[in-house]
N, C-alpha and C positions, 0 to 999 in steps of 0.2 A: 520501413515504417516503424517508429517507435514502439515500445512497449506499453501496452496499456495497463492501467491497474484496475480499471472499473469501466464497464459500457460506456459509450457516447450517449448524450442525451441532448434534447433539443430544449432551449430556454426561449420562452416567450417574454417579449418586453411590452409591457402594458401601453407605456408612452408612444411607441414608434409603431407599434402592432407588427413587429417583424420578429422572427425566431433565428436564433443562433444555435448553431451545433457546438457544444462544448465537449471536449474529449479530456480524459482522465489518464493522461500519460504518466509513468511511475516517475519519469525524472523530474516532474514538477512537484511531487511529494517530499516534504521535509523529511529529515532524518528521525525526528521523534515519531512522526506518524508512521512511518516504516517498521520502526522498532516496535510501535505499540500494535501494529498489525501482526507482527511476527509472533508476539506473545499472547495474542488473544486465543482464547479457546476454540471458538468457532471459526477459525482462519480455514480457508481453502488450502488445500496443499499446493496447487497451481500458482495461485497468486503469493503465498508465503515464500515459495522458492524464488519466484520473481523478485520479491523484495530482498531476500538474502543476496541474489546475484547483483541487484542495484546497490545495495550497500559496499558489497566488495568492489564494484566498478568505481566507486568512489572514493575507494582506500580506507573504508572503516573496518577496523578490525573486530570480529565479533567473537566474544568470549562466553562459551556457554558453560552454565551452572546448572547442577542437578538439584532438584528439591529433595530436603531429608525425607525419609519414609514417615516419621511421625505427623508430617504436615499432609502428606497424602492420604493417610486413613482418617 
């Protein structure tokens, strides 16, 4: 089973009166979305780690930078 980014949800289509289950797999997310999630303040550690692993799987190298101390205060 592929790695999920968020829980699955049901989507109701008004015209056809049918529901479809939508899955949020991490492999469907763009590189920009994954980087945005990694840098977000309230990111869950487990999902953040999944995003990092997915970027490494795609062959994208992550360079970590630290914030200067005057910005942190």
